[in-house]
C-alpha positions as CSV (number, residue, x, y, z in Angstrom):
1,X,178.8,-47.2,-141.0
2,X,177.5,-48.1,-137.5
3,X,179.8,-45.4,-136.1
4,X,178.4,-42.7,-138.4
5,X,174.8,-43.7,-137.5
6,X,175.6,-43.5,-133.7
7,X,177.0,-39.9,-134.2
8,X,174.0,-38.9,-136.2
9,X,171.6,-40.2,-133.5
10,X,173.6,-38.3,-130.8
11,X,173.4,-35.0,-132.7
12,X,169.7,-35.5,-133.3
13,X,169.2,-36.1,-129.6
14,X,171.1,-33.0,-128.5
15,X,169.3,-30.8,-131.0
16,X,165.9,-32.1,-129.6
17,X,167.0,-31.4,-126.0
18,X,168.1,-27.9,-127.1
19,X,164.8,-27.2,-128.7
20,X,162.9,-28.4,-125.6
21,X,165.0,-26.1,-123.3
22,X,164.3,-23.1,-125.4
23,X,160.5,-23.3,-125.0
24,X,158.9,-22.7,-121.7
25,X,155.5,-24.1,-120.6
26,X,154.3,-21.4,-118.3
27,X,151.7,-23.6,-116.6
28,X,154.5,-26.0,-115.5
29,X,156.5,-23.5,-113.5
30,X,155.4,-21.5,-110.4
31,X,155.0,-17.9,-111.1
32,X,156.6,-16.9,-107.8
33,X,160.1,-17.6,-108.9
34,X,162.6,-15.2,-107.3
35,X,164.6,-13.7,-110.2
36,X,165.1,-17.1,-111.8
37,X,168.4,-17.7,-113.6
38,X,168.1,-18.1,-117.3
39,X,169.3,-21.7,-117.5
40,X,167.5,-25.0,-118.1
41,X,168.7,-26.3,-114.7
42,X,167.2,-23.4,-112.8
43,X,163.9,-23.9,-114.6
44,X,163.8,-27.6,-113.9
45,X,164.7,-27.0,-110.2
46,X,161.8,-24.5,-110.0
47,X,159.3,-27.3,-110.5
48,X,160.5,-29.1,-107.4
49,X,159.2,-28.3,-103.9
50,X,161.3,-25.7,-102.2
51,X,163.4,-27.2,-99.4
52,X,162.6,-26.4,-95.8
53,X,164.9,-23.5,-95.0
54,X,167.3,-23.4,-92.1
55,X,167.1,-19.8,-90.8
56,X,170.6,-20.2,-89.2
57,X,172.3,-20.7,-92.6
58,X,173.5,-17.4,-94.1
59,X,172.1,-16.7,-97.6
60,X,173.3,-13.3,-98.9
61,X,176.2,-12.8,-96.5
62,X,177.7,-16.2,-97.3
63,X,177.7,-15.5,-101.0
64,X,178.9,-11.9,-100.8
65,X,181.6,-12.2,-98.1
66,X,185.2,-12.1,-99.3
67,X,187.7,-14.8,-98.4
68,X,189.3,-13.9,-95.1
69,X,188.3,-11.3,-92.7
70,X,189.3,-7.7,-93.0
71,X,188.6,-6.5,-89.5
72,X,190.9,-5.6,-86.7
73,X,189.3,-5.1,-83.2
74,X,191.9,-2.4,-82.6
75,X,190.4,-0.3,-85.4
76,X,187.0,-0.1,-83.7
77,X,185.7,3.4,-82.9
78,X,187.1,4.9,-79.8
79,X,184.4,6.4,-77.5
80,X,184.9,9.3,-75.1
81,X,184.6,8.4,-71.5
82,X,182.4,11.4,-70.8
83,X,179.8,10.5,-73.5
84,X,176.2,10.6,-72.1
85,X,174.3,7.3,-71.9
86,X,171.8,6.9,-74.6
87,X,171.0,3.3,-75.3
88,X,171.2,2.7,-79.1
89,X,170.5,-0.1,-81.6
90,X,172.7,-0.4,-84.6
91,X,171.6,-2.5,-87.6
92,X,173.7,-3.4,-90.6
93,X,171.1,-3.3,-93.4
94,X,173.2,-3.6,-96.6
95,X,176.4,-5.5,-97.4
96,X,178.3,-4.7,-100.7
97,X,175.2,-2.7,-101.7
98,X,172.9,-5.7,-101.4
99,X,169.9,-5.6,-99.1
100,X,170.1,-8.3,-96.4
101,X,167.2,-10.5,-95.4
102,X,165.8,-9.6,-92.0
103,X,167.3,-12.6,-90.3
104,X,170.8,-11.8,-91.7
105,X,170.9,-8.2,-90.7
106,X,173.6,-7.8,-88.0
107,X,172.3,-6.1,-84.9
108,X,174.2,-4.7,-82.0
109,X,173.4,-2.5,-78.9
110,X,175.4,0.1,-77.0
111,X,174.9,2.4,-74.1
112,X,175.5,5.3,-76.4
113,X,175.5,5.9,-80.2
114,X,179.3,5.6,-80.2
115,X,179.2,2.3,-78.2
116,X,176.6,1.0,-80.7
117,X,179.0,1.9,-83.6
118,X,181.7,0.1,-81.7
119,X,179.5,-3.0,-81.1
120,X,178.4,-3.3,-84.7
121,X,182.0,-3.1,-85.9
122,X,182.8,-6.0,-83.5
123,X,179.8,-7.9,-84.8
124,X,180.9,-7.6,-88.4
125,X,184.4,-8.8,-87.5
126,X,183.0,-11.7,-85.5
127,X,181.1,-12.8,-88.6
128,X,184.3,-12.8,-90.7
129,X,183.1,-10.0,-92.9
130,X,184.8,-6.9,-94.4
131,X,183.6,-3.9,-92.5
132,X,184.5,-1.7,-95.5
133,X,181.8,-3.5,-97.5
134,X,179.0,-2.7,-95.0
135,X,177.3,-0.1,-97.1
136,X,174.4,0.9,-94.8
137,X,174.1,0.9,-91.1
138,X,171.1,2.5,-89.3
139,X,171.1,3.7,-85.7
140,X,168.0,3.9,-83.5
141,X,167.5,5.2,-79.9
142,X,166.3,2.2,-77.9
143,X,164.4,2.1,-74.6
144,X,164.8,-1.6,-74.0
145,X,168.2,-1.7,-72.3
146,X,167.1,-4.1,-69.6
147,X,165.7,-6.7,-72.0
148,X,167.7,-6.3,-75.3
149,X,169.6,-8.1,-76.6
150,X,167.3,-10.9,-75.6
151,X,168.7,-13.9,-73.7
152,X,167.7,-17.1,-75.5
153,X,166.7,-20.2,-73.5
154,X,168.3,-23.5,-74.2
155,X,166.3,-25.7,-76.5
156,X,166.2,-29.4,-77.5
157,X,167.3,-30.1,-81.0
158,X,164.0,-31.5,-82.1
159,X,162.8,-30.8,-85.6
160,X,159.2,-29.7,-85.8
161,X,159.0,-26.4,-87.9
162,X,156.9,-23.9,-85.9
163,X,155.8,-20.3,-86.3
164,X,155.1,-18.0,-83.4
165,X,153.6,-14.6,-83.4
166,X,152.3,-12.0,-80.9
167,X,148.8,-10.6,-81.2
168,X,149.2,-7.9,-78.5
169,X,152.0,-5.4,-77.7
170,X,151.9,-3.4,-74.5
171,X,148.1,-3.9,-74.2
172,X,147.5,-2.8,-77.9
173,X,146.2,-5.2,-80.5
174,X,148.5,-5.8,-83.5
175,X,147.1,-6.3,-87.0
176,X,147.8,-9.7,-88.5
177,X,149.9,-8.2,-91.3
178,X,152.4,-6.3,-89.0
179,X,152.6,-8.5,-85.9
180,X,156.0,-9.8,-84.9
181,X,156.1,-13.3,-86.4
182,X,159.0,-15.8,-86.8
183,X,159.7,-19.4,-87.7
184,X,161.9,-21.9,-85.8
185,X,163.0,-25.5,-85.8
186,X,160.6,-26.1,-82.9
187,X,158.5,-24.1,-80.5
188,X,161.3,-23.3,-78.1
189,X,163.5,-22.1,-81.0
190,X,160.7,-20.0,-82.4
191,X,160.0,-18.3,-79.1
192,X,163.7,-17.4,-78.8
193,X,163.6,-16.0,-82.3
194,X,160.5,-14.0,-81.5
195,X,162.2,-12.3,-78.6
196,X,165.2,-11.6,-80.7
197,X,163.0,-10.2,-83.5
198,X,161.2,-7.9,-81.1
199,X,164.6,-6.5,-80.0
200,X,165.7,-6.0,-83.6
201,X,162.7,-3.8,-84.4
202,X,162.8,-1.8,-81.1
203,X,160.2,-3.7,-79.2
204,X,160.5,-4.9,-75.6
205,X,160.1,-8.7,-75.8
206,X,158.5,-8.8,-72.3
207,X,155.6,-6.6,-73.6
208,X,154.6,-9.2,-76.3
209,X,151.3,-10.7,-75.2
210,X,148.9,-13.1,-76.8
211,X,151.8,-15.2,-78.1
212,X,150.6,-18.1,-80.2
213,X,152.8,-20.9,-81.6
214,X,151.6,-23.3,-84.3
215,X,153.3,-26.2,-86.1
216,X,153.9,-24.9,-89.7
217,X,151.5,-26.7,-92.0
218,X,153.0,-25.2,-95.2
219,X,156.7,-25.8,-94.7
220,X,157.2,-26.2,-98.4
221,X,156.7,-22.4,-98.8
222,X,156.8,-21.0,-95.3
223,X,158.9,-19.3,-94.1
224,X,159.7,-17.6,-97.5
225,X,163.3,-17.7,-98.7
226,X,165.3,-15.0,-100.5
227,X,166.2,-17.0,-103.6
228,X,168.9,-15.6,-105.9
229,X,168.9,-12.3,-104.1
230,X,172.6,-11.9,-104.5
231,X,171.9,-10.6,-108.0
232,X,169.0,-8.3,-107.0
233,X,168.6,-5.0,-108.7
234,X,167.8,-2.1,-106.4
235,X,164.6,-0.8,-108.0
236,X,161.6,0.0,-105.8
237,X,159.0,-2.7,-106.7
238,X,155.5,-3.5,-105.7
239,X,154.2,-7.1,-105.8
240,X,150.5,-8.2,-105.6
241,X,148.9,-11.6,-104.9
242,X,145.2,-12.1,-105.5
243,X,144.8,-15.8,-104.6
244,X,146.1,-17.9,-101.8
245,X,145.5,-21.6,-102.2
246,X,141.8,-22.0,-103.1
247,X,140.9,-18.6,-101.7
248,X,140.4,-15.6,-104.1
249,X,141.0,-12.4,-102.2
250,X,138.7,-9.4,-102.6
251,X,141.6,-7.1,-101.8
252,X,144.9,-8.4,-103.1
253,X,147.9,-8.7,-100.7
254,X,150.4,-6.0,-101.6
255,X,154.0,-5.6,-100.6
256,X,156.7,-3.0,-101.5
257,X,160.4,-3.7,-101.5
258,X,163.7,-2.0,-102.5
259,X,164.0,-4.7,-105.1
260,X,161.9,-7.2,-106.9
261,X,163.4,-9.9,-104.8
262,X,162.5,-8.2,-101.5
263,X,159.0,-7.3,-102.7
264,X,158.3,-10.9,-103.8
265,X,159.7,-12.2,-100.5
266,X,157.4,-9.9,-98.5
267,X,154.2,-10.7,-100.4
268,X,155.0,-14.4,-99.9
269,X,155.5,-13.7,-96.2
270,X,152.1,-12.1,-96.0
271,X,150.6,-15.2,-97.7
272,X,152.3,-17.3,-95.0
273,X,150.7,-15.1,-92.3
274,X,147.3,-15.3,-94.0
275,X,147.2,-19.0,-94.8
276,X,144.1,-20.9,-93.6
277,X,145.0,-24.3,-95.1
278,X,148.3,-25.9,-96.2
279,X,149.9,-24.2,-99.2
280,X,151.8,-26.1,-101.9
281,X,152.4,-23.2,-104.3
282,X,151.7,-19.5,-104.8
283,X,150.7,-18.7,-108.4
284,X,149.6,-15.3,-109.7
285,X,152.2,-13.0,-108.1
286,X,152.5,-9.8,-110.2
287,X,155.4,-7.4,-109.7
288,X,156.1,-4.0,-111.3
289,X,158.5,-1.1,-110.7
290,X,156.8,1.6,-108.6
291,X,155.7,4.4,-110.9
292,X,155.5,2.1,-113.9
293,X,152.1,1.3,-115.7
294,X,150.4,-1.8,-114.3
295,X,150.8,-5.0,-116.3
296,X,147.7,-6.0,-118.4
297,X,145.6,-8.6,-116.6
298,X,142.6,-10.6,-117.6
299,X,139.4,-9.9,-115.7
300,X,137.4,-12.7,-114.3
301,X,134.2,-13.1,-112.4
302,X,134.6,-14.8,-109.0
303,X,131.6,-16.4,-107.2
304,X,130.9,-14.4,-104.0
305,X,131.3,-17.4,-101.8
306,X,134.9,-17.8,-103.0
307,X,135.9,-14.2,-102.2
308,X,137.6,-13.5,-98.9
309,X,139.2,-10.5,-97.3
310,X,142.7,-10.8,-95.8
311,X,141.9,-10.6,-92.1
312,X,142.6,-12.9,-89.2
């Protein structure tokens, strides 16, 4: 009899847990989830603070790369000797049809477009990837041959998450939303990454002025991470955020991406740029496919003293 009672109690416990997992308390989970998996474990993990990311650890590439490398340096493009010099930047943007995070995009330089194709092939091989799965590479004329790729300085291995950004480029002020901005393990590491980032988008790192570095005060959320982006669906998406911390924005932050994952990431990055006090969560992110009707939202009256415009 005791045996049957134990079995009955076990079944009752399992049925209760199943019922709890099927109902979702919206207020208990951050609304900024990045394409959450439809499992109880994923929902439970969403309530925990996000770990401080290590920008050096591959996210999408590590998950998408096949076992073993499928690159032979002998198969690299052959460039004619008489080809004219035209310094070029090559960027591997997609791998296996998945958009890569900015810091995972492979970048290579060459003294001509052919040399750049040769260099990006070698970079793919060096990262143990399958070159046949690189589904998008962009090529750009580059005028920064003397400074790019940047030469990183040696840094101590101290751990003090820091963000650095440049407010001026070539004597021109840069808006807060588009300035070169990066995060590093410490200030030295962040400065190295800032120079590398400048080269990756066609800027001369020596022309970055007004560089400021700050200890990251919101390292739970910043820098943003591309969570679950391996399963991203390529649909042009716009995400909006109307509140950052305790600040209600008069004009919402808006970001567009090739997928919901990218758009969410980019609006969170804007929030990290805009932050004026430590952030613990970002609730209220709304995303929709571009061209689709806007989701219904409840209107609310916000006291004037709590309204701010996103400007720094």
